[in-house]
C-alpha positions as CSV (number, residue, x, y, z in Angstrom):
1,M,98.3,89.3,91.4
2,A,101.4,90.8,93.2
3,D,103.9,89.0,90.3
4,A,101.2,90.4,87.9
5,M,102.6,93.7,89.0
6,L,105.3,93.4,89.5
7,R,105.7,91.7,85.0
8,A,103.8,95.3,84.4
9,L,106.3,97.3,86.4
10,F,109.6,95.4,84.6
11,T,107.4,95.6,80.9
12,N,107.3,99.5,82.0
13,L,110.7,100.2,82.9
14,I,112.1,97.9,80.2
15,G,111.0,98.4,76.4
16,G,111.7,96.2,73.3
17,G,115.3,96.0,72.6
18,G,116.0,96.6,76.5
19,A,116.1,100.4,76.0
20,V,114.2,102.2,79.4
21,S,110.7,103.6,77.7
22,G,109.9,107.4,78.5
23,L,108.6,107.8,82.2
24,S,108.0,110.9,83.5
25,Y,109.4,111.9,87.3
26,D,107.8,114.1,89.6
27,T,107.7,116.6,93.3
28,L,104.3,116.6,95.1
29,P,103.0,118.9,95.6
30,D,103.7,120.5,92.8
31,D,106.8,123.2,92.5
32,D,106.6,123.7,96.7
33,D,106.9,121.3,100.2
34,I,105.3,120.7,102.9
35,T,106.2,121.8,106.4
36,I,105.6,119.3,109.0
37,T,106.4,119.0,112.5
38,S,106.8,116.0,115.0
39,G,105.8,115.3,118.3
40,V,106.9,115.7,121.8
41,A,110.0,113.2,122.2
42,D,110.1,110.3,119.9
43,T,106.3,110.9,119.1
44,L,104.3,110.9,115.6
45,G,103.5,114.4,114.9
46,S,99.9,115.1,113.2
47,Y,99.7,114.0,109.0
48,V,99.7,116.9,107.1
49,E,98.3,116.5,103.7
50,V,101.5,116.2,101.0
51,E,98.4,116.0,97.6
52,S,94.7,115.8,98.0
53,T,95.1,113.3,95.1
54,V,97.9,111.6,92.7
55,G,96.0,112.8,89.7
56,S,93.6,109.6,87.6
57,A,96.4,107.4,86.8
58,D,98.5,105.4,89.1
59,A,101.7,106.9,90.5
60,W,104.4,104.8,92.3
61,Q,106.2,106.4,95.4
62,V,109.9,106.4,95.1
63,G,111.5,108.2,97.2
64,C,111.2,111.7,99.7
65,Q,113.8,114.9,100.1
66,N,113.3,116.8,103.5
67,S,114.9,120.5,103.9
68,A,115.4,122.1,106.8
69,L,115.9,120.4,109.7
70,A,117.1,123.7,111.6
71,V,118.9,121.0,114.2
72,A,121.7,118.3,114.1
73,I,119.2,115.0,114.8
74,D,117.4,111.9,113.3
75,S,114.0,112.0,111.7
76,K,111.4,110.0,110.5
77,V,109.9,110.2,107.9
78,L,105.9,108.7,107.3
79,I,104.2,108.7,103.8
80,A,100.7,107.7,103.9
81,T,97.7,107.4,101.6
82,G,93.7,107.3,102.7
83,A,91.4,109.6,104.1
84,A,92.3,112.5,107.4
85,A,92.3,110.8,110.8
86,S,92.6,107.2,108.8
87,E,96.1,107.2,107.4
88,N,97.0,103.7,106.0
89,V,101.2,104.0,106.0
90,I,103.6,103.1,102.5
91,A,107.1,103.8,103.3
92,Q,109.3,105.1,106.7
93,I,112.4,107.2,106.0
94,P,114.3,107.5,108.1
95,F,116.8,110.9,108.1
96,T,120.1,111.0,109.5
97,R,121.5,115.5,110.3
98,T,124.8,115.2,111.7
99,D,127.0,118.4,111.7
100,V,124.6,121.4,110.5
101,S,126.2,124.0,111.1
102,A,128.4,122.7,108.6
103,V,126.3,122.2,105.5
104,G,123.2,125.2,106.2
105,A,120.2,124.3,108.1
106,T,118.4,125.0,104.4
107,E,120.3,122.0,103.3
108,G,118.3,118.5,102.8
109,Q,118.7,114.9,101.7
110,V,117.1,112.8,99.2
111,V,115.9,109.4,99.3
112,I,115.0,106.6,97.3
113,W,113.7,103.5,98.1
114,P,114.6,100.2,96.0
115,M,111.1,99.1,95.9
116,M,108.2,101.4,94.0
117,V,105.4,102.1,96.1
118,R,101.7,101.8,94.2
119,C,98.9,104.4,94.4
120,P,96.3,104.2,93.3
121,G,94.8,106.8,90.6
122,G,92.6,109.7,92.9
123,T,94.6,108.7,95.9
124,R,95.3,111.2,98.9
125,I,98.9,110.9,100.4
126,S,100.3,113.0,103.7
127,A,103.0,112.8,106.0
128,A,104.3,112.9,109.5
129,A,107.5,112.8,111.4
130,K,108.8,111.4,114.5
131,D,112.1,112.4,116.2
132,G,114.0,112.3,119.4
133,D,113.5,115.8,120.2
134,S,110.1,117.9,120.6
135,A,108.5,119.6,118.0
136,R,110.9,120.1,114.9
137,A,109.6,121.3,111.5
138,Q,110.8,119.5,108.4
139,N,110.4,120.8,105.1
140,V,109.0,117.2,102.8
141,V,108.8,116.8,98.8
142,T,107.6,112.8,97.4
143,I,108.3,111.9,94.6
144,Q,107.0,109.8,92.3
145,C,107.4,108.2,88.5
146,T,104.1,108.4,86.6
147,G,103.7,106.6,82.8
148,L,103.7,103.2,83.9
149,A,100.9,100.7,83.0
150,G,98.9,97.8,84.3
């Protein structure tokens, strides 16, 4: 099955004659972000729903952006699928904030991972965070690709 999925992915990415096929990239949640808060030091905070469904077609998660982390601290954002209280982690994204005073607390980081993660149509997406401090909030959006078949 994995071979068939990879073949379908590359077939959709590269069309006839080596041209890149038409894909769409979007963020979830649409036109906004969510705030996730870590637990006590090095403890995962509660999951927050990013989107109740990725839509009727499959979506491929390709990245994440965080912002508004108000202190220089290392953080890990977990992206998960599934119903509330039974989330399955599909990606763990490390973020590092160094000199916040130099860039401003509203600056963020974008991480694009090298392998797309498939989220079947109708899938719920949520996120949670942990870091070396207590109850630090950050804003998060996920980046997805749609338009792939197979």
